[in-house]
C-alpha positions as CSV (number, residue, x, y, z in Angstrom):
1,X,28.4,-86.4,8.0
2,X,25.2,-88.3,6.3
3,X,25.8,-91.2,4.2
4,X,25.4,-91.0,0.8
5,X,22.2,-91.5,-0.9
6,X,21.3,-95.2,-3.2
7,X,19.4,-94.9,-6.2
8,X,16.2,-95.6,-4.3
9,X,17.4,-92.8,-2.3
10,X,17.4,-94.7,0.8
11,X,19.5,-93.7,4.0
12,X,18.7,-96.3,6.1
13,X,18.9,-100.1,6.1
14,X,21.6,-102.8,6.4
15,X,25.1,-101.5,4.7
16,X,26.0,-103.5,1.9
17,X,30.0,-103.7,0.8
18,X,30.6,-104.3,-2.6
19,X,34.3,-106.5,-2.0
20,X,37.2,-104.7,-3.6
21,X,38.7,-107.9,-4.5
22,X,36.4,-109.5,-6.9
23,X,37.3,-110.8,-10.4
24,X,35.7,-109.2,-13.2
25,X,34.1,-112.3,-13.6
26,X,32.7,-112.4,-10.2
27,X,31.6,-108.7,-11.2
28,X,29.9,-109.7,-14.0
29,X,28.1,-112.7,-12.5
30,X,26.5,-110.4,-10.0
31,X,26.0,-108.2,-12.7
32,X,24.0,-110.2,-14.9
33,X,22.2,-111.6,-11.8
34,X,20.9,-107.9,-11.0
35,X,20.2,-107.2,-15.0
36,X,17.9,-110.8,-14.8
37,X,16.3,-109.8,-11.8
38,X,15.1,-106.2,-13.0
39,X,14.2,-108.0,-16.3
40,X,12.0,-110.4,-14.5
41,X,10.4,-107.6,-12.5
42,X,9.6,-105.1,-14.7
43,X,8.2,-107.7,-16.6
44,X,6.0,-108.7,-14.0
45,X,5.1,-105.2,-12.5
46,X,6.7,-102.7,-15.1
47,X,3.2,-100.9,-15.7
48,X,2.3,-100.4,-11.7
49,X,5.7,-99.3,-11.3
50,X,5.6,-96.5,-13.6
51,X,2.4,-95.5,-12.3
52,X,4.2,-95.4,-8.6
53,X,6.8,-93.6,-9.8
54,X,4.7,-91.0,-11.9
55,X,3.0,-90.7,-8.8
56,X,5.7,-90.1,-6.2
57,X,7.8,-88.0,-8.8
58,X,4.8,-85.8,-9.1
59,X,3.9,-85.2,-5.9
60,X,7.6,-84.4,-5.1
61,X,7.5,-82.1,-7.8
62,X,4.1,-80.4,-6.3
63,X,5.9,-80.2,-2.7
64,X,8.4,-78.0,-4.1
65,X,6.6,-75.7,-5.9
66,X,4.0,-75.3,-3.1
67,X,7.4,-74.7,-0.8
68,X,8.7,-71.9,-3.1
69,X,5.3,-70.3,-3.5
70,X,4.6,-67.1,-1.1
71,X,2.1,-68.2,1.8
72,X,-0.3,-65.1,0.2
C-alpha cells in the first residue's frame, strides 16, 4: 500500500505526524505560523512560483495528452 500523497505530491521524505493531543490553541499557533510563512514566501517569490507552477502544470498536461494520442 502506498503512502498518501501530500499536497506537494511527494511520497518520500521525513515523516511528520501531528500529535493528536494538541490543544486547539496549539493547533492555531501552528496554523498561524504556517500562514505567516506562506505569506512571506508568496510576497517574496510569488511571481516566480506562479510561473514555475504554470510551467509544471502545462508540461504535465501535455504529457498526459501525448500518452493518450495514438502513435500514428
